[in-house]
C-alpha positions in Angstrom: 218.4 93.9 174.8 221.7 94.7 176.6 224.7 92.3 176.0 227.7 92.4 178.3 230.6 91.7 176.1 233.3 92.0 178.4 234.3 92.9 181.8 237.7 94.1 182.9 238.8 94.2 186.6 241.8 96.4 187.4 243.3 97.1 190.8 241.2 100.0 191.3 238.0 99.7 189.1 235.6 97.5 187.0 235.2 98.4 183.4 232.0 97.1 181.8 231.8 96.8 178.0 228.4 96.4 176.5 226.5 96.7 173.1 225.5 100.1 174.4 228.9 101.4 175.4 231.4 101.3 178.5 230.7 102.0 182.1 233.1 102.4 184.8 232.9 101.8 188.7 235.9 102.8 190.9 236.4 100.5 193.9 236.8 103.6 196.0 233.1 104.2 195.8 232.6 101.1 197.8 234.1 100.4 201.3 233.6 96.6 200.9 235.5 96.6 197.5 238.2 98.8 198.3 239.1 96.7 201.3 238.7 93.5 199.5 241.8 91.5 198.3 242.4 90.7 194.6 241.4 87.3 194.9 238.0 88.1 196.4 237.6 90.8 193.7 237.9 88.3 191.1 235.4 85.8 192.5 232.4 87.6 191.0 229.3 86.4 189.1 226.8 88.2 186.7 223.2 88.4 186.7 220.8 90.2 184.4 221.0 93.1 186.9 224.6 93.5 187.8 227.8 92.0 189.2 227.6 90.0 192.6 230.4 89.2 194.9 229.1 86.2 197.2 231.9 85.9 199.5 231.7 90.0 200.0 228.1 90.1 200.1 228.3 93.1 197.7 226.4 93.9 194.4 226.8 96.6 191.7 223.8 97.3 189.7 224.4 97.9 186.0 222.7 101.3 186.6 225.7 102.2 188.8 227.9 102.1 185.7 226.1 105.2 184.4 224.3 103.3 181.7 220.6 104.2 180.8 218.9 101.0 181.0 215.2 101.0 180.3 213.1 99.6 183.4 211.6 96.7 181.2 214.7 96.1 179.3 216.4 92.4 179.6 220.2 92.2 179.9 221.8 89.4 178.3 224.9 88.5 180.4 228.2 86.2 179.9 227.7 82.8 181.0 
């Protein structure tokens, strides 16, 4: 099971810390996130599959962070 331990959001990227290591996603790879305000960026929710910004209608799948998640693996996320 993959467990999200922490998420850090800087001005330019999201850092994801899990029991399997660390992943990074730069906002510059998403037109929506790169044009969002800091307030909008901080309004995210976690799901078993990734990070979602409802207000922005944007999703980042954990696979986008470069982790090798097996297809049938279950992700335990922060609540």
